ZAMI-100024 format. One line per 10 residues: number of its first residue (from 1); for each residue x, y, z of N, C-alpha, C, O. Coordinates in steps of 0.1 Angstrom, whole numbers, padded with zeros to 4 digits. Layout:
NUM = X/Y/Z/X/Y/Z/X/Y/Z/X/Y/Z  ...
END
This chain:
1 = -0199/-0044/0083/-0193/-0034/0092/-0203/-0023/0095/-0210/-0018/0086  -0203/-0019/0108/-0212/-0008/0112/-0206/0005/0107/-0195/0008/0111  -0214/0013/0100/-0209/0026/0095/-0212/0036/0105/-0223/0042/0105  -0202/0039/0114/-0203/0049/0123/-0200/0063/0117/-0196/0063/0105  -0202/0073/0124/-0199/0087/0118/-0184/0087/0115/-0180/0093/0105  -0175/0082/0124/-0161/0082/0122/-0157/0074/0109/-0149/0078/0101  -0164/0062/0107/-0161/0054/0096/-0166/0061/0083/-0160/0060/0072  -0177/0069/0084/-0182/0076/0072/-0172/0087/0068/-0170/0089/0056  -0165/0093/0077/-0155/0103/0074/-0143/0096/0067/-0137/0101/0058  -0139/0084/0072/-0128/0077/0066/-0132/0073/0052/-0124/0073/0043
11 = -0144/0068/0050/-0149/0064/0037/-0148/0076/0027/-0145/0074/0015  -0151/0088/0032/-0150/0100/0023/-0135/0102/0019/-0132/0107/0008  -0126/0099/0028/-0112/0100/0024/-0108/0090/0013/-0100/0094/0004  -0114/0079/0012/-0112/0069/0001/-0117/0075/-0012/-0110/0075/-0022  -0129/0082/-0011/-0134/0088/-0024/-0124/0099/-0029/-0122/0100/-0041  -0118/0106/-0019/-0109/0117/-0023/-0096/0111/-0029/-0090/0116/-0038  -0091/0100/-0022/-0079/0093/-0027/-0081/0088/-0041/-0072/0089/-0050  -0092/0081/-0044/-0095/0075/-0057/-0096/0086/-0068/-0092/0084/-0079  -0101/0098/-0064/-0103/0108/-0074/-0089/0113/-0079/-0087/0117/-0090  -0079/0112/-0070/-0065/0115/-0073/-0057/0104/-0080/-0048/0107/-0088
21 = -0060/0092/-0077/-0052/0080/-0081/-0058/0073/-0093/-0050/0069/-0102  -0071/0071/-0094/-0077/0062/-0104/-0074/0066/-0119/-0071/0057/-0127  -0074/0079/-0122/-0071/0082/-0136/-0057/0077/-0141/-0055/0075/-0153  -0048/0076/-0131/-0035/0071/-0135/-0034/0055/-0134/-0028/0049/-0143  -0040/0049/-0124/-0040/0035/-0123/-0047/0028/-0134/-0043/0017/-0138  -0057/0035/-0140/-0064/0029/-0151/-0060/0034/-0165/-0067/0033/-0175  -0048/0040/-0165/-0042/0044/-0178/-0039/0032/-0186/-0029/0025/-0183  -0046/0030/-0197/-0044/0018/-0205/-0051/0020/-0218/-0061/0026/-0219  -0045/0014/-0229/-0052/0015/-0242/-0066/0010/-0242/-0075/0014/-0249  -0068/-0001/-0233/-0082/-0007/-0232/-0092/0003/-0227/-0104/0001/-0229
31 = -0088/0013/-0219/-0097/0023/-0214/-0097/0036/-0223/-0103/0046/-0219  -0090/0035/-0234/-0089/0047/-0242/-0080/0058/-0237/-0081/0069/-0241  -0071/0054/-0227/-0062/0064/-0221/-0048/0061/-0224/-0044/0049/-0227  -0039/0071/-0225/-0025/0068/-0227/-0020/0060/-0215/-0024/0061/-0204  -0010/0051/-0219/-0004/0043/-0208/0007/0050/-0201/0016/0055/-0207  0005/0050/-0188/0016/0056/-0179/0024/0044/-0173/0019/0034/-0170  0037/0046/-0172/0046/0036/-0168/0041/0031/-0154/0037/0038/-0145  0042/0017/-0152/0038/0011/-0139/0044/0017/-0127/0038/0019/-0117  0057/0020/-0128/0064/0026/-0117/0058/0039/-0113/0057/0042/-0101  0055/0047/-0123/0049/0061/-0120/0035/0059/-0114/0032/0066/-0105
41 = 0027/0050/-0119/0014/0047/-0114/0015/0044/-0099/0008/0049/-0090  0025/0035/-0096/0027/0030/-0082/0031/0041/-0073/0027/0042/-0062  0040/0050/-0078/0045/0061/-0070/0034/0071/-0067/0034/0076/-0056  0026/0074/-0077/0014/0083/-0074/0005/0077/-0063/0001/0084/-0054  0002/0064/-0065/-0007/0058/-0055/0000/0058/-0041/-0007/0061/-0031  0012/0054/-0041/0019/0053/-0028/0019/0067/-0021/0017/0068/-0009  0022/0077/-0029/0023/0091/-0023/0009/0095/-0017/0008/0101/-0007  -0002/0091/-0025/-0015/0095/-0020/-0019/0087/-0007/-0025/0092/0002  -0014/0074/-0007/-0017/0066/0006/-0009/0071/0017/-0013/0072/0029  0004/0076/0015/0012/0082/0025/0005/0094/0031/0006/0096/0043
51 = -0001/0102/0023/-0009/0114/0027/-0020/0110/0037/-0022/0116/0047  -0027/0099/0034/-0037/0094/0043/-0031/0089/0056/-0036/0092/0067  -0020/0081/0055/-0014/0076/0067/-0009/0088/0076/-0011/0087/0088  -0004/0098/0070/0001/0110/0078/-0010/0116/0086/-0008/0122/0097  -0023/0115/0081/-0034/0121/0089/-0037/0113/0101/-0043/0118/0111  -0034/0100/0102/-0039/0091/0112/-0028/0085/0121/-0031/0079/0131  -0015/0085/0116/-0005/0078/0123/-0002/0084/0137/-0002/0097/0138  0000/0076/0147/0003/0082/0160/0016/0090/0160/0025/0088/0152  0017/0099/0170/0030/0107/0172/0042/0097/0174/0040/0087/0181  0053/0101/0168/0065/0093/0169/0067/0083/0158/0078/0078/0156
61 = 0057/0082/0149/0058/0073/0137/0058/0082/0125/0053/0093/0124  0065/0076/0114/0065/0083/0101/0062/0073/0090/0064/0061/0092  0058/0078/0079/0056/0069/0067/0063/0076/0055/0060/0088/0052  0071/0068/0048/0078/0074/0036/0081/0062/0027/0080/0051/0030  0086/0066/0015/0091/0058/0005/0106/0056/0007/0113/0066/0011  0112/0044/0006/0126/0043/0008/0131/0028/0009/0126/0019/0002  0141/0026/0017/0147/0013/0019/0150/0012/0034/0151/0021/0041  0150/-0001/0038/0154/-0004/0052/0169/-0008/0052/0173/-0015/0043  0176/-0003/0062/0190/-0006/0063/0193/-0014/0076/0188/-0010/0087  0201/-0024/0075/0205/-0032/0087/0219/-0028/0090/0229/-0034/0084
71 = 0221/-0018/0099/0235/-0013/0101/0244/-0023/0108/0256/-0022/0107  0238/-0032/0116/0246/-0042/0123/0252/-0052/0114/0262/-0059/0116  0245/-0054/0102/0249/-0065/0093/0256/-0059/0081/0253/-0062/0070  0266/-0051/0084/0274/-0046/0073/0267/-0037/0064/0270/-0036/0052  0258/-0029/0069/0250/-0019/0061/0243/-0026/0050/0244/-0021/0038  0236/-0036/0053/0228/-0043/0042/0215/-0036/0040/0208/-0031/0049  0211/-0034/0027/0199/-0027/0024/0189/-0036/0018/0191/-0046/0012  0176/-0033/0022/0165/-0040/0016/0162/-0036/0002/0169/-0026/-0003  0153/-0043/-0005/0148/-0038/-0018/0141/-0025/-0015/0137/-0021/-0004  0138/-0018/-0026/0130/-0005/-0025/0116/-0009/-0019/0110/-0018/-0023
81 = 0111/0000/-0010/0099/-0002/-0003/0089/0009/-0007/0093/0021/-0005  0077/0006/-0012/0068/0016/-0016/0064/0025/-0004/0064/0037/-0005  0061/0019/0008/0058/0026/0020/0065/0019/0032/0064/0007/0034  0073/0027/0039/0079/0022/0052/0072/0030/0063/0072/0042/0063  0068/0023/0073/0063/0029/0086/0073/0026/0097/0077/0014/0099  0079/0037/0102/0090/0035/0112/0089/0046/0123/0081/0055/0122  0097/0043/0133/0097/0052/0145/0108/0062/0144/0119/0060/0138  0106/0074/0149/0116/0084/0151/0121/0089/0137/0114/0088/0127  0133/0095/0137/0139/0100/0124/0146/0089/0116/0151/0080/0122  0146/0090/0103/0153/0080/0095/0168/0082/0096/0173/0092/0101
91 = 0175/0071/0093/0190/0072/0093/0195/0082/0083/0204/0089/0085  0188/0083/0071/0191/0093/0061/0178/0097/0054/0170/0089/0051  0177/0110/0051/0166/0116/0044/0171/0123/0032/0179/0131/0032  0165/0119/0020/0168/0125/0007/0156/0131/0002/0146/0125/-0001  0156/0144/0001/0144/0152/-0002/0147/0161/-0014/0157/0168/-0014  0138/0161/-0024/0140/0169/-0036/0126/0173/-0041/0118/0165/-0045  0122/0186/-0039/0109/0190/-0042/0099/0183/-0034/0100/0183/-0021  0089/0176/-0040/0079/0169/-0032/0082/0154/-0030/0075/0147/-0023  0094/0149/-0035/0097/0135/-0033/0106/0133/-0021/0116/0140/-0019  0102/0124/-0013/0110/0121/-0001/0114/0106/-0001/0106/0097/-0003
101 = 0127/0103/0000/0132/0089/0000/0140/0088/0013/0149/0096/0016  0137/0077/0021/0144/0076/0034/0152/0062/0034/0149/0053/0027  0162/0062/0043/0168/0050/0047/0164/0048/0062/0168/0056/0070  0156/0038/0065/0151/0036/0078/0158/0024/0085/0159/0014/0078  0163/0026/0097/0170/0015/0104/0161/0004/0107/0149/0006/0110  0166/-0008/0105/0158/-0020/0107/0152/-0020/0121/0141/-0025/0123  0159/-0016/0131/0155/-0016/0145/0142/-0007/0147/0134/-0010/0156  0141/0003/0139/0130/0013/0141/0118/0010/0131/0108/0017/0132  0120/0001/0122/0110/-0001/0112/0099/-0011/0116/0102/-0022/0121  0086/-0008/0115/0075/-0016/0120/0068/-0023/0108/0065/-0035/0110
111 = 0066/-0016/0097/0057/-0022/0086/0063/-0017/0073/0067/-0005/0072  0063/-0026/0063/0066/-0022/0049/0053/-0026/0042/0047/-0036/0044  0049/-0016/0033/0036/-0018/0025/0040/-0019/0011/0046/-0010/0005  0036/-0030/0004/0038/-0031/-0010/0025/-0026/-0016/0014/-0030/-0013  0027/-0017/-0026/0015/-0010/-0032/0015/-0014/-0047/0024/-0013/-0054  0003/-0018/-0051/0001/-0021/-0065/-0012/-0014/-0071/-0022/-0013/-0063  -0011/-0010/-0083/-0023/-0004/-0089/-0035/-0014/-0090/-0046/-0010/-0089  -0031/-0027/-0093/-0042/-0037/-0095/-0036/-0050/-0092/-0024/-0053/-0092  -0045/-0060/-0089/-0041/-0074/-0087/-0052/-0083/-0093/-0064/-0081/-0092  -0047/-0094/-0100/-0055/-0104/-0105/-0051/-0117/-0098/-0060/-0126/-0096
121 = -0039/-0119/-0095/-0034/-0131/-0088/-0021/-0128/-0081/-0014/-0118/-0084  -0017/-0136/-0072/-0004/-0134/-0065/0007/-0140/-0073/0006/-0152/-0077  0017/-0132/-0076/0028/-0136/-0085/0040/-0142/-0078/0041/-0140/-0065  0049/-0148/-0085/0061/-0153/-0078/0069/-0141/-0074/0076/-0142/-0063  0069/-0130/-0081/0076/-0118/-0077/0070/-0113/-0063/0078/-0108/-0055  0057/-0113/-0061/0051/-0109/-0049/0056/-0118/-0037/0059/-0113/-0027  0057/-0131/-0040/0062/-0140/-0029/0076/-0138/-0026/0080/-0138/-0014  0085/-0136/-0036/0099/-0134/-0034/0101/-0121/-0027/0109/-0120/-0018  0093/-0110/-0030/0095/-0097/-0024/0092/-0098/-0009/0099/-0093/-0001  0081/-0105/-0006/0077/-0106/0008/0087/-0113/0016/0091/-0109/0027
131 = 0092/-0124/0011/0102/-0132/0018/0115/-0124/0020/0121/-0125/0031  0119/-0116/0010/0131/-0108/0011/0129/-0097/0022/0138/-0094/0030  0118/-0090/0021/0115/-0079/0030/0114/-0083/0045/0117/-0076/0054  0109/-0095/0047/0107/-0100/0060/0120/-0102/0068/0120/-0105/0080  0131/-0102/0061/0144/-0102/0067/0147/-0089/0074/0156/-0089/0083  0140/-0079/0071/0142/-0065/0076/0131/-0060/0085/0133/-0050/0092  0119/-0066/0084/0108/-0059/0091/0098/-0070/0096/0096/-0081/0089  0092/-0068/0107/0083/-0078/0113/0070/-0080/0105/0064/-0091/0105  0065/-0070/0099/0052/-0071/0091/0053/-0065/0077/0059/-0054/0075  0047/-0072/0068/0046/-0067/0054/0031/-0067/0050/0025/-0078/0051
141 = 0026/-0056/0045/0012/-0055/0041/0012/-0053/0026/0022/-0049/0020  0000/-0056/0020/-0002/-0055/0006/-0014/-0047/0003/-0025/-0050/0008  -0013/-0037/-0005/-0024/-0028/-0009/-0025/-0028/-0024/-0015/-0025/-0031  -0037/-0031/-0029/-0040/-0030/-0043/-0052/-0020/-0045/-0062/-0021/-0038  -0050/-0010/-0054/-0061/-0001/-0056/-0073/-0009/-0062/-0084/-0007/-0057  -0070/-0017/-0072/-0081/-0024/-0079/-0079/-0039/-0079/-0068/-0044/-0081  -0090/-0047/-0075/-0090/-0061/-0077/-0098/-0064/-0089/-0110/-0060/-0090  -0092/-0071/-0098/-0099/-0074/-0111/-0108/-0087/-0109/-0105/-0098/-0113  -0119/-0084/-0102/-0129/-0095/-0100/-0142/-0088/-0097/-0142/-0078/-0090  -0153/-0094/-0101/-0166/-0089/-0097/-0171/-0095/-0084/-0181/-0090/-0078
151 = -0164/-0105/-0080/-0169/-0113/-0068/-0161/-0111/-0056/-0149/-0110/-0056  -0168/-0109/-0045/-0161/-0108/-0032/-0155/-0122/-0028/-0145/-0122/-0020  -0161/-0132/-0032/-0155/-0146/-0030/-0141/-0147/-0035/-0132/-0153/-0029  -0139/-0141/-0047/-0126/-0142/-0054/-0116/-0133/-0046/-0104/-0136/-0045  -0121/-0122/-0041/-0113/-0113/-0032/-0108/-0121/-0020/-0096/-0120/-0016  -0117/-0128/-0014/-0113/-0136/-0002/-0103/-0147/-0006/-0094/-0150/0002  -0104/-0153/-0018/-0095/-0163/-0022/-0081/-0156/-0024/-0071/-0162/-0021  -0081/-0144/-0030/-0068/-0136/-0031/-0062/-0133/-0018/-0050/-0134/-0016  -0071/-0130/-0008/-0066/-0127/0006/-0059/-0139/0011/-0048/-0138/0018  -0065/-0151/0009/-0058/-0163/0014/-0045/-0166/0008/-0035/-0170/0014
161 = -0044/-0163/-0006/-0032/-0165/-0013/-0021/-0155/-0008/-0009/-0159/-0007  -0025/-0143/-0005/-0016/-0133/-0001/-0010/-0136/0013/0001/-0135/0016  -0019/-0141/0022/-0015/-0145/0035/-0005/-0157/0034/0005/-0157/0041  -0009/-0166/0025/0000/-0178/0023/0014/-0174/0018/0024/-0180/0021  0014/-0163/0011/0027/-0158/0005/0035/-0151/0016/0047/-0147/0014  0029/-0149/0028/0037/-0143/0039/0033/-0129/0043/0037/-0124/0053  0023/-0123/0036/0019/-0109/0039/0010/-0110/0051/0001/-0119/0053  0011/-0100/0060/0003/-0100/0072/-0011/-0094/0070/-0020/-0098/0077  -0012/-0085/0061/-0025/-0078/0058/-0027/-0076/0043/-0017/-0074/0036  -0039/-0076/0039/-0043/-0073/0025/-0054/-0063/0025/-0064/-0065/0031
171 = -0053/-0052/0017/-0063/-0042/0015/-0065/-0039/0000/-0055/-0040/-0007  -0077/-0036/-0004/-0079/-0031/-0017/-0090/-0021/-0016/-0097/-0020/-0006  -0092/-0013/-0027/-0101/-0002/-0026/-0114/-0004/-0035/-0125/0001/-0031  -0113/-0011/-0046/-0125/-0014/-0054/-0122/-0026/-0062/-0111/-0031/-0064  -0134/-0032/-0066/-0134/-0044/-0076/-0138/-0039/-0089/-0146/-0030/-0091  -0132/-0045/-0100/-0135/-0042/-0113/-0139/-0054/-0121/-0132/-0064/-0121  -0151/-0054/-0127/-0156/-0065/-0135/-0150/-0064/-0148/-0152/-0054/-0156  -0141/-0074/-0152/-0134/-0073/-0164/-0143/-0073/-0176/-0139/-0068/-0187  -0154/-0080/-0175/-0163/-0081/-0187/-0170/-0068/-0190/-0172/-0064/-0201  -0175/-0061/-0179/-0183/-0049/-0181/-0176/-0036/-0178/-0181/-0025/-0181
181 = -0164/-0038/-0171/-0156/-0026/-0166/-0164/-0018/-0156/-0162/-0006/-0155  -0173/-0025/-0149/-0180/-0018/-0139/-0172/-0018/-0126/-0167/-0029/-0122  -0171/-0007/-0119/-0163/-0006/-0107/-0172/-0006/-0095/-0183/0001/-0094  -0168/-0014/-0084/-0176/-0014/-0072/-0166/-0010/-0061/-0156/-0018/-0058  -0168/0001/-0054/-0159/0005/-0043/-0164/-0002/-0030/-0175/-0003/-0027  -0154/-0009/-0024/-0156/-0015/-0011/-0149/-0007/0000/-0136/-0007/0000  -0156/0000/0008/-0151/0009/0018/-0145/0002/0030/-0135/0007/0036  -0149/-0010/0033/-0145/-0017/0045/-0130/-0020/0046/-0124/-0017/0057  -0123/-0025/0036/-0109/-0027/0037/-0101/-0014/0040/-0092/-0014/0048  -0105/-0003/0033/-0099/0010/0036/-0101/0015/0050/-0092/0020/0057
191 = -0113/0013/0055/-0116/0017/0069/-0108/0009/0079/-0102/0014/0088  -0107/-0004/0076/-0098/-0013/0084/-0084/-0009/0084/-0077/-0009/0094  -0079/-0005/0072/-0065/-0001/0071/-0062/0012/0079/-0053/0012/0087  -0071/0022/0078/-0069/0034/0086/-0070/0031/0101/-0062/0036/0109  -0079/0023/0105/-0080/0020/0119/-0068/0012/0125/-0064/0014/0136  -0062/0003/0117/-0050/-0003/0121/-0038/0007/0122/-0030/0006/0131  -0038/0016/0113/-0027/0027/0114/-0029/0035/0127/-0019/0038/0133  -0041/0038/0130/-0044/0046/0142/-0039/0038/0155/-0036/0045/0165  -0040/0025/0155/-0037/0017/0167/-0022/0013/0168/-0018/0005/0177  -0013/0018/0159/0001/0015/0160/0007/0018/0174/0004/0029/0179
201 = 0015/0009/0179/0021/0011/0192/0036/0008/0191/0044/0010/0200
END
């Protein structure tokens, strides 16, 4: 990828996001850190990604944590969605301090993003989640902060697995070598993610 001035600015946003998220995503006894509950890790990361989306999303769109509702089908609700990208105002907004939870109508929902602190393989739960969410939304994306692999070839294999599971896009922020715990930040997926958000129609 050609690193333009605009892409360099986006890459800097990833550095800022990781500075806020990584201490929590890597909370584990193996790193000598207290373990934070997986739900909390995911919520912190999702909130930080939503802040990035808010900077780039076109007018008329919003990004929030919540559920999708199909009002025509007897008020059927989707599973909880880490990030929902939707048009206009939500059907219902629940706000308390800095936490926002929305119910977004199926007709106005464009993308649901599943957010994970890390990925080693595509699980049955990942496959079931995507299949269930696709009843409510045309596109489901997958974001992992950390890919537990030192190899980009393994990342590409994961990408193929995720696409096969039904996800439309896969993004990650860095690779972690499990043997040495060496971290390699890959800026290109994050830059692609932001540029796709900018092009929403």
